[in-house]
C-alpha positions in Angstrom: 6.3 16.4 -10.8 6.8 12.7 -10.5 5.8 10.0 -13.0 4.5 6.5 -12.5 7.8 5.3 -14.1 9.9 7.0 -11.4 7.7 5.4 -8.7 8.1 2.0 -10.4 11.9 2.4 -10.4 11.8 3.2 -6.6 9.4 0.2 -6.0 11.7 -2.2 -7.9 14.1 -2.0 -4.9 11.3 -3.4 -2.6 11.6 -7.1 -2.0 9.5 -7.4 1.1 7.6 -5.3 3.7 11.0 -4.7 5.4 12.0 -2.5 2.5 8.8 -0.3 2.7 10.2 2.6 4.9 13.1 3.2 2.4 10.6 3.1 -0.5 8.4 5.7 1.2 11.4 8.0 1.6 12.3 7.6 -2.1 8.9 8.5 -3.4 8.5 11.3 -0.9 11.7 12.8 -2.4 10.0 12.6 -5.8 7.1 14.8 -4.6 4.5 12.2 -3.7 2.4 13.5 -0.7 -0.2 10.8 -0.5 -1.2 7.6 -2.2 -3.9 4.9 -2.1 -3.4 1.3 -3.3 -6.4 -0.8 -4.1 -6.2 -4.5 -3.3 -8.7 -5.6 -5.9 -6.2 -5.1 -8.8 -3.2 -3.5 -7.3 -3.5 -0.1 -9.0 -2.4 3.0 -7.1 -3.4 6.6 -7.2 -0.5 8.9 -6.3 -1.0 12.5 -5.3 1.3 15.5 -5.2 1.1 19.2 -4.7 -1.4 21.4 -6.6 -3.9 18.6 -7.1 -1.4 16.6 -9.2 -2.4 12.9 -9.6 -0.8 10.0 -11.4 -2.3 6.5 -11.5 -0.7 3.1 -12.1 -2.3 0.4 -14.1 -3.7 -2.8 -12.6 -0.8 -5.1 -11.4 -2.7 -8.4 -11.4 -6.0 -10.1 -12.1 -8.8 -8.9 -9.8 -8.9 -10.4 -6.3 -12.2 -11.0 -4.4 -12.2 -8.9 -1.3 -13.8 -10.6 1.7 -17.1 -9.0 2.8 -16.2 -9.4 6.5 -12.9 -8.3 7.9 -10.6 -10.6 9.9 -8.5 -8.1 11.8 -6.6 -10.6 13.8 -5.6 -12.6 10.7 -4.6 -9.4 8.9 -2.4 -8.4 11.8 -0.6 -11.8 11.7 -0.2 -11.5 7.9 1.1 -7.9 7.9 3.7 -8.8 10.6 4.9 -11.7 8.5 5.2 -9.4 5.4 7.0 -6.7 7.4 9.5 -9.2 8.5 10.2 -10.3 4.9 8.4 -13.6 5.1 6.0 -12.9 2.2 6.3 -11.1 -1.1 4.0 -8.4 -2.4 1.7 -10.7 -4.3 1.1 -12.9 -1.3 0.5 -9.8 0.9 -2.1 -8.5 -1.5 -3.9 -11.9 -1.5 -3.7 -12.0 2.3 -5.3 -8.5 2.4 -8.1 -9.6 0.1 -8.8 -12.7 2.3 -8.9 -10.5 5.4 -11.3 -8.0 3.9 -8.8 -5.2 3.3 -9.9 -3.0 0.3 -7.1 -0.5 0.2 -4.3 1.2 2.1 -3.6 4.9 2.2 -0.2 6.4 2.9 0.2 10.0 4.1 3.8 11.3 3.7 3.3 14.3 6.0 2.0 12.1 8.9 4.2 9.1 7.9 1.2 6.8 8.3 -0.2 3.8 6.5 -3.9 3.1 7.1 -5.7 0.0 6.0 -9.4 0.1 5.2 -12.2 -2.4 4.7 -14.9 -2.3 2.0 -17.1 -0.1 4.1 -14.4 2.5 4.5 -13.7 1.6 8.1 -10.1 2.0 9.4 -8.8 -1.5 10.2 -5.3 -0.7 11.2 -3.2 2.5 11.3 0.6 2.3 11.5 3.3 4.8 11.8 6.0 4.3 9.1 9.5 4.1 10.6 11.7 7.0 9.4 
């Protein structure tokens, strides 16, 4: 199975949201089937076959997640990130300000879904292949 170190190596190639589809393909090849990234501190739980799980450590100091979601601002911020206009740290801060608690990526469906603190789906996107 995969390790967090292997995933870190794949993620090191990501410079902006524009690099995200290639990253997904790389970690899918490692055996990752699903993962959740938590905006509060940047840690991620990665899942594979047979209930395999590996978790990363916190990536930054805790952010405060807004209680109320601002969907329109989030859509603006994510477009900027996907077009390479912001780095990962900025994107995470933008998520927190817009009330995004986490995102979940499903390799089988090739989707990335963003959720608020109440667990509501805020935005679902198809990942380009």
